[in-house]
C-alpha positions as CSV (number, residue, x, y, z in Angstrom):
1,M,-18.9,25.5,39.9
2,T,-20.2,23.0,37.3
3,T,-19.2,19.4,37.7
4,Y,-18.6,17.4,34.4
5,I,-18.7,13.7,34.1
6,N,-16.2,12.1,31.8
7,N,-15.9,8.3,32.1
8,Y,-13.8,7.7,29.0
9,A,-11.3,4.8,29.3
10,Q,-8.9,3.4,26.8
11,P,-10.2,0.2,25.1
12,S,-8.8,-3.1,26.3
13,P,-5.9,-4.5,24.3
14,T,-7.1,-6.5,21.3
15,P,-6.4,-10.3,21.7
16,R,-3.5,-11.3,19.5
17,D,-5.3,-14.3,18.1
18,I,-8.5,-12.4,17.3
19,H,-10.6,-14.1,14.5
20,L,-7.8,-16.4,13.5
21,T,-10.2,-19.4,13.6
22,T,-13.4,-17.5,12.8
23,P,-14.9,-19.2,9.7
24,P,-15.2,-16.9,6.7
25,E,-19.0,-17.3,6.6
26,E,-19.2,-16.1,10.2
27,Y,-16.7,-13.2,9.9
28,D,-18.4,-9.7,10.1
29,L,-16.6,-7.2,7.8
30,N,-18.5,-4.3,9.5
31,Y,-18.3,-1.9,6.6
32,V,-20.7,1.0,6.0
33,F,-21.3,0.1,2.4
34,D,-22.3,-3.1,0.6
35,V,-19.4,-5.5,0.1
36,K,-18.6,-7.5,-3.0
37,E,-15.6,-8.8,-4.8
38,L,-14.2,-6.6,-7.5
39,K,-12.8,-8.1,-10.7
40,S,-11.1,-7.2,-13.9
41,D,-9.7,-9.5,-16.6
42,K,-6.4,-9.7,-14.7
43,V,-7.1,-8.9,-11.0
44,E,-9.5,-9.9,-8.3
45,L,-10.0,-7.9,-5.0
46,R,-11.2,-10.1,-2.2
47,P,-12.3,-8.8,1.2
48,I,-9.6,-9.7,3.8
49,I,-10.6,-12.5,6.1
50,P,-8.1,-13.3,8.9
51,S,-8.5,-17.1,8.8
52,I,-7.7,-17.0,5.0
53,H,-5.3,-14.1,4.6
54,A,-3.5,-13.3,7.8
55,Q,-0.6,-15.8,7.2
56,L,-0.4,-14.7,3.6
57,I,0.0,-11.1,4.7
58,L,2.7,-11.9,7.3
59,D,4.7,-14.0,4.9
60,A,4.6,-11.5,2.1
61,Y,5.4,-8.4,4.1
62,S,8.1,-10.2,6.2
63,R,9.9,-10.8,2.9
64,S,9.3,-7.2,1.7
65,P,9.0,-4.8,4.7
66,E,10.1,-1.9,2.5
67,V,6.6,-1.9,1.0
68,L,5.3,-0.5,4.3
69,R,7.8,2.4,4.3
70,W,5.3,5.2,4.0
71,L,2.4,3.7,5.9
72,G,1.6,4.9,9.4
73,F,2.1,1.6,11.3
74,A,5.1,-0.4,12.4
75,P,6.2,-3.5,10.4
76,F,4.5,-6.8,11.3
77,R,6.7,-8.9,13.6
78,D,4.4,-11.9,13.9
79,L,1.0,-13.3,13.2
80,G,-0.4,-11.6,16.3
81,D,0.6,-8.2,14.9
82,V,-1.3,-8.9,11.6
83,L,-4.4,-10.1,13.4
84,V,-4.5,-7.0,15.7
85,W,-3.9,-4.7,12.6
86,I,-6.8,-6.4,10.7
87,E,-9.1,-6.0,13.7
88,N,-8.2,-2.5,14.8
89,T,-7.5,-0.8,11.4
90,C,-9.5,-2.9,8.9
91,R,-12.6,-4.2,10.7
92,R,-13.4,-2.2,13.8
93,A,-13.7,1.1,12.0
94,A,-16.8,0.9,9.9
95,D,-15.4,3.3,7.3
96,T,-12.7,0.8,6.2
97,L,-12.8,-2.3,4.0
98,M,-9.5,-4.0,3.2
99,L,-9.1,-6.0,0.0
100,A,-6.5,-8.6,-0.8
101,I,-5.2,-8.3,-4.4
102,F,-4.9,-11.5,-6.4
103,T,-3.6,-11.9,-9.9
104,Q,-1.7,-14.2,-12.2
105,P,1.8,-15.3,-11.1
106,P,4.6,-13.1,-12.2
107,N,5.9,-13.6,-15.8
108,S,2.9,-15.7,-16.8
109,T,2.8,-16.1,-20.5
110,S,-0.7,-17.6,-20.9
111,P,-4.1,-16.9,-19.3
112,V,-4.4,-18.1,-15.7
113,D,-7.6,-19.3,-14.1
114,P,-8.6,-17.0,-11.2
115,K,-8.6,-19.9,-8.8
116,D,-4.8,-20.1,-9.5
117,Y,-4.2,-16.4,-8.9
118,V,-1.6,-15.5,-6.3
119,F,-1.5,-12.8,-3.6
120,A,-0.1,-9.5,-4.9
121,G,-0.8,-7.0,-2.2
122,I,-3.5,-5.1,-0.4
123,I,-5.7,-2.1,-1.2
124,G,-8.3,-0.5,1.0
125,M,-11.5,1.4,0.6
126,I,-11.0,3.8,3.5
127,A,-12.3,7.1,5.0
128,S,-15.7,6.0,3.7
129,N,-18.3,8.6,4.7
130,Y,-21.9,7.5,4.0
131,Q,-23.4,11.0,4.6
132,A,-20.8,13.0,2.7
133,M,-20.6,10.3,0.0
134,I,-16.8,10.1,0.0
135,C,-14.3,7.2,-0.2
136,E,-10.6,6.8,-0.8
137,P,-8.3,4.1,-2.1
138,G,-5.7,3.6,0.6
139,Y,-3.2,1.3,2.4
140,I,-2.0,0.4,-1.1
141,M,0.8,-2.2,-0.6
142,I,1.8,-3.8,-3.8
143,L,4.5,-6.5,-3.5
144,P,7.8,-5.8,-5.3
145,E,7.5,-8.6,-7.8
146,F,4.3,-6.9,-9.1
147,H,5.7,-3.4,-9.4
148,R,5.6,-1.9,-12.9
149,T,3.0,-4.4,-13.9
150,H,-0.8,-4.1,-14.4
151,V,-1.5,-4.7,-10.7
152,Q,-1.7,-1.2,-9.2
153,T,-3.5,0.2,-12.2
154,H,-6.2,-2.5,-12.2
155,A,-6.6,-2.6,-8.4
156,T,-6.9,1.1,-8.1
157,G,-9.1,1.3,-11.2
158,L,-11.5,-1.3,-9.8
159,V,-11.8,0.7,-6.5
160,M,-12.4,3.9,-8.3
161,H,-15.1,2.3,-10.4
162,R,-16.7,0.9,-7.2
163,I,-16.6,4.4,-5.6
164,L,-17.7,6.6,-8.5
165,D,-19.7,4.5,-10.9
166,H,-23.5,5.1,-10.8
167,P,-25.4,2.3,-8.9
168,S,-26.9,1.3,-12.3
169,Q,-23.3,0.5,-13.3
170,G,-22.6,-1.5,-10.2
171,G,-20.9,1.3,-8.2
172,L,-21.8,3.1,-5.0
173,G,-22.5,6.4,-6.7
174,L,-20.4,8.5,-4.4
175,R,-19.4,12.1,-5.1
176,R,-15.7,12.3,-4.2
177,C,-12.9,9.8,-4.5
178,Q,-9.9,11.2,-2.7
179,W,-6.2,10.2,-2.6
180,I,-4.1,11.0,0.5
181,T,-0.4,10.3,0.9
182,T,2.6,11.7,2.7
183,T,4.3,14.7,1.1
184,L,7.4,12.5,1.0
185,N,5.9,9.7,-1.2
186,I,6.5,11.1,-4.7
187,A,5.7,7.8,-6.3
188,S,2.2,7.7,-4.8
189,Q,1.6,11.3,-5.9
190,N,2.7,10.5,-9.4
191,A,0.4,7.4,-9.4
192,A,-2.6,9.6,-8.4
193,K,-1.8,12.2,-11.2
194,R,-1.5,9.4,-13.7
195,L,-4.9,8.1,-12.8
196,G,-6.5,11.5,-13.3
197,Y,-6.7,12.9,-9.8
198,T,-6.5,16.7,-9.3
199,Y,-4.0,17.9,-6.7
200,E,-5.6,20.0,-4.0
201,G,-2.9,20.9,-1.5
202,V,-1.2,19.9,1.7
203,L,-2.5,19.6,5.3
204,R,0.3,19.9,7.7
205,C,0.9,17.9,10.9
206,M,-2.0,15.5,10.2
207,R,-0.6,12.3,11.8
208,V,1.9,11.2,14.4
209,L,3.9,8.3,13.1
210,P,5.2,5.4,15.1
211,P,8.8,5.7,16.3
212,G,11.2,4.9,13.4
213,K,8.9,6.0,10.7
214,E,10.0,8.9,8.4
215,G,8.0,12.0,8.6
216,A,8.2,15.6,7.4
217,R,9.6,16.9,10.7
218,E,10.5,15.8,14.2
219,G,7.7,15.5,16.8
220,R,6.9,18.1,19.4
221,Q,9.3,17.6,22.3
222,D,8.3,17.1,26.0
223,V,4.8,16.1,25.2
224,R,3.1,12.8,24.6
225,Q,4.4,10.8,21.6
226,S,7.4,13.1,21.2
227,D,9.4,10.3,19.7
228,G,7.0,10.0,16.7
229,Q,7.7,12.2,13.7
230,V,5.0,14.3,12.0
231,R,3.4,13.5,8.7
232,D,2.1,16.2,6.4
233,D,-0.7,14.9,4.1
234,W,-0.8,15.5,0.3
235,Y,-4.4,15.6,-1.0
236,A,-5.9,15.0,-4.5
237,S,-9.3,13.9,-5.7
238,V,-11.7,13.0,-8.5
239,T,-15.3,14.2,-8.3
240,W,-18.2,12.4,-9.7
241,Y,-18.7,14.9,-12.6
242,E,-15.0,14.7,-13.5
243,W,-15.3,10.9,-13.5
244,E,-18.3,11.0,-15.8
245,E,-16.8,13.7,-18.1
246,R,-13.3,12.3,-18.6
247,V,-11.6,10.3,-15.9
248,R,-13.6,7.1,-16.2
249,E,-12.7,6.7,-19.8
250,H,-9.0,7.6,-19.0
251,V,-8.8,4.9,-16.3
252,D,-10.4,2.3,-18.6
253,R,-7.8,3.1,-21.2
254,L,-5.0,2.6,-18.7
255,M,-6.5,-0.7,-17.6
256,N,-7.0,-2.0,-21.1
257,R,-3.5,-1.1,-22.0
258,Q,-1.9,-3.3,-19.3
């Protein structure tokens, strides 16, 4: 009889004050691709740094927890929750870069200097695969006061440009930009279609949600995590040749219109 060695152990819990006092210049983003700020004439996307952004994130999403409805994690209760989320979800996985969205204050009637921009939400570059040349805008959390404004179009457009533009244009030159959401989030699906993504289909039972989160069906009973509902994932994408043929121009028109 063959004996197999398996010494896997669950990682130790992440300290709840992790990187709170790490200076920005010493904080390692740990991302598989080169990192830079992304800017349009109305929006700046800045890499999330705990010492700069953790309190902003807590304050914003404590006021508006409904923004997190369709995301696969529990609402933030305190600063420790935010710091652990940034470490475990945003930094530890090298396929993920989270970006804080900054823009002019709501109802501004004149141009605003970017140094006076305010926090408007979060967008991520996630599921980044260096070998397969794939990336995805994800964890899009726009604060309610910026809904139905330019913010989501500009933030998502900037990420799409970064993913799909040729390196000679300042992009990463990847081959596939995908969009994944729950089958229940119709607003997200419509946003993808508006931006030129092609619907591809549904993958069932892709995620186990935290207790209290709404999924497509109840979890499997009498097994681990039975109290977490199941999420079915809705897939769409833009390929590099679609981007060059028509979608890039379409996204630029949307950004210039708002």
